[in-house]
C-alpha positions in Angstrom: 93.1 -172.4 90.7 92.4 -175.7 92.5 90.3 -178.2 90.5 87.5 -180.3 91.8 89.3 -183.6 91.3 86.3 -186.0 91.4 83.0 -184.2 91.6 81.1 -187.4 92.3 83.0 -187.9 95.6 83.0 -184.3 96.8 79.9 -182.3 97.6 79.8 -179.5 95.1 76.2 -178.2 95.1 75.9 -174.5 96.0 79.7 -174.0 95.7 80.7 -170.9 93.7 83.1 -172.0 90.9 85.0 -170.4 88.0 85.7 -171.7 84.5 86.6 -170.4 81.0 83.9 -169.7 78.4 85.7 -172.0 76.0 85.2 -174.9 78.4 81.4 -174.7 78.4 79.8 -177.8 76.9 76.1 -176.6 76.7 75.0 -174.1 75.5 77.5 -173.3 72.7 80.1 -170.8 73.9 79.2 -168.5 71.0 75.7 -168.2 72.5 77.2 -167.3 75.9 79.3 -164.6 74.3 76.3 -163.1 72.4 74.3 -163.1 75.6 77.1 -161.4 77.6 78.5 -159.0 75.0 76.2 -159.0 72.0 75.4 -155.3 72.5 78.9 -154.1 73.1 80.2 -151.5 70.7 83.5 -152.3 68.9 85.7 -149.8 67.0 88.1 -150.5 64.2 89.4 -149.3 60.9 87.8 -150.1 57.6 90.3 -151.9 55.4 88.0 -152.9 52.5 84.5 -152.7 51.2 82.6 -155.6 49.5 79.7 -154.9 47.3 78.0 -157.9 45.6 75.5 -155.8 43.8 72.8 -156.4 46.4 74.5 -155.9 49.8 77.4 -153.8 50.9 79.8 -155.0 53.7 82.8 -153.4 55.3 85.9 -155.3 56.3 87.1 -153.9 59.6 90.3 -154.4 61.6 89.5 -154.5 65.3 92.3 -154.4 67.9 92.4 -157.6 69.8 90.6 -159.7 67.2 93.0 -161.9 65.1 91.2 -161.5 61.8 89.2 -158.7 60.2 85.5 -158.7 60.9 82.9 -158.3 58.1 79.9 -156.1 59.0 76.9 -155.0 56.9 77.6 -151.3 56.0 74.2 -150.2 57.2 75.1 -151.4 60.8 78.2 -149.3 61.0 78.5 -145.8 62.6 81.3 -143.4 62.0 83.4 -142.6 65.2 83.4 -138.9 66.0 86.8 -137.2 65.5 88.7 -137.0 68.8 86.9 -140.0 70.3 89.1 -142.7 71.7 89.3 -145.9 69.6 
């Protein structure tokens, strides 16, 4: 992908461009991901349950994510048998 070498010397307004989410300076890349994918449904396997006496959380392995995710138990739905993970 060719880079815009010196944007102050090259007219760039109205050009269509591409870039990685991790390269965004403002807003925070996490905000972008929530806006784009905050309602996506993930599936995984419960590997542990944490109960601190007040709240219950599930520790879930999700394929493609390097570390387990922790989700409030009340926000988790069971996947129907036979459904693709």
